[in-house]
C-alpha positions in Angstrom: -25.3 -33.3 10.2 -23.5 -33.1 13.5 -20.1 -32.8 11.7 -21.1 -29.4 10.1 -21.5 -27.8 13.4 -18.1 -29.1 14.6 -16.5 -28.0 11.4 -18.2 -24.5 11.9 -16.7 -24.2 15.3 -13.3 -25.6 14.1 -13.0 -23.0 11.3 -14.3 -20.2 13.3 -11.7 -21.1 16.0 -8.8 -21.3 13.2 -9.8 -18.1 11.8 -9.5 -16.3 15.2 -6.4 -18.2 15.9 -4.6 -17.3 12.8 -5.7 -13.6 13.0 -4.8 -13.3 16.6 -1.5 -15.1 15.9 -0.8 -12.4 13.1 -1.5 -9.5 15.3 0.1 -10.6 18.4 3.3 -12.0 16.7 4.8 -8.4 17.1 4.8 -8.7 20.8 6.0 -12.4 20.8 3.4 -13.6 23.2 2.6 -16.8 21.3 0.6 -18.4 24.1 -2.1 -15.8 23.8 -3.8 -16.9 20.5 -4.9 -20.3 21.9 -6.1 -18.8 25.2 -8.2 -16.4 23.3 -9.8 -19.1 21.2 -10.2 -21.2 24.5 -12.0 -18.3 26.1 -14.2 -18.1 23.0 -15.2 -21.7 23.5 -16.1 -21.1 27.1 -18.2 -18.1 25.9 -20.2 -20.1 23.5 -20.8 -22.9 26.1 -21.7 -20.3 28.6 -24.3 -18.7 26.4 -25.6 -22.1 25.4 -26.2 -22.8 29.0 -27.5 -19.5 30.3 -29.2 -17.6 27.4 -31.3 -20.2 25.7 -34.8 -21.3 26.8 -34.2 -25.1 27.0 -31.5 -27.8 26.7 -31.9 -28.7 23.0 -31.2 -25.3 21.6 -28.2 -24.8 24.0 -26.7 -28.2 22.8 -25.9 -26.7 19.4 -23.8 -24.1 21.1 -21.9 -26.8 23.1 -21.2 -28.8 19.9 -19.9 -25.5 18.2 -17.6 -24.8 21.2 -16.3 -28.3 20.9 -15.0 -27.5 17.3 -13.6 -24.2 18.7 -11.9 -26.2 21.5 -10.4 -28.5 19.0 -8.9 -25.7 17.1 -7.5 -24.3 20.4 -5.8 -27.7 21.2 -4.4 -27.8 17.6 -3.0 -24.2 18.0 -1.4 -25.1 21.2 0.3 -28.0 19.7 1.7 -25.9 16.9 3.0 -23.2 18.9 6.6 -24.5 18.8 6.3 -24.8 15.0 4.9 -21.4 14.8 7.6 -20.1 17.1 10.3 -20.9 14.5 8.7 -18.9 11.8 8.4 -15.1 11.9 5.1 -14.1 10.4 6.8 -11.1 9.0 9.0 -13.4 7.0 6.3 -15.0 5.2 5.2 -13.7 1.9 2.1 -11.7 1.8 0.6 -14.0 -0.7 0.9 -16.9 1.8 -0.9 -14.8 4.4 -3.5 -13.6 2.1 -4.2 -17.2 0.7 -4.5 -18.5 4.3 -7.1 -16.1 5.2 -9.0 -16.6 2.0 -9.0 -20.4 2.4 -9.9 -20.3 6.0 -12.7 -17.8 5.5 -14.2 -19.7 2.5 -14.1 -22.9 4.6 -15.9 -20.9 7.4 -18.5 -19.6 4.8 -19.2 -23.0 3.4 -19.7 -24.3 6.7 -21.9 -21.4 7.5 -24.1 -22.0 4.4 -24.3 -25.6 5.3 -25.6 -24.8 8.7 -28.2 -22.5 7.2 -29.2 -24.7 4.4 -28.7 -28.4 5.5 -30.5 -29.5 2.4 -27.8 -28.7 0.4 -25.8 -31.8 1.9 -28.4 -34.2 0.7 -28.7 -33.0 -2.8 
């Protein structure tokens, strides 16, 4: 069951990474999307530490932020590959399908987080 929370954070981080890459690609500051995702992981961890009543509730936020941190590390590793491709040169279908696939993976993980009995059917 723990992997669902990690995947939830991973797909959340990938969604934010891809969307911020599409928006920031105009200015060519390609190092900013992984920083945004890394700051999101810090915010999730901070929320889990300070605003929850005890440690067990906050640990879930730490696990989700671990998945977000993984997507930030992978995004940082892919910066040289992404730098070769201009996002405007990609077909609109590719961008649309990428957003649909990432969004649907995020929604599936969200459903498994809210209804964990669906995993053990």
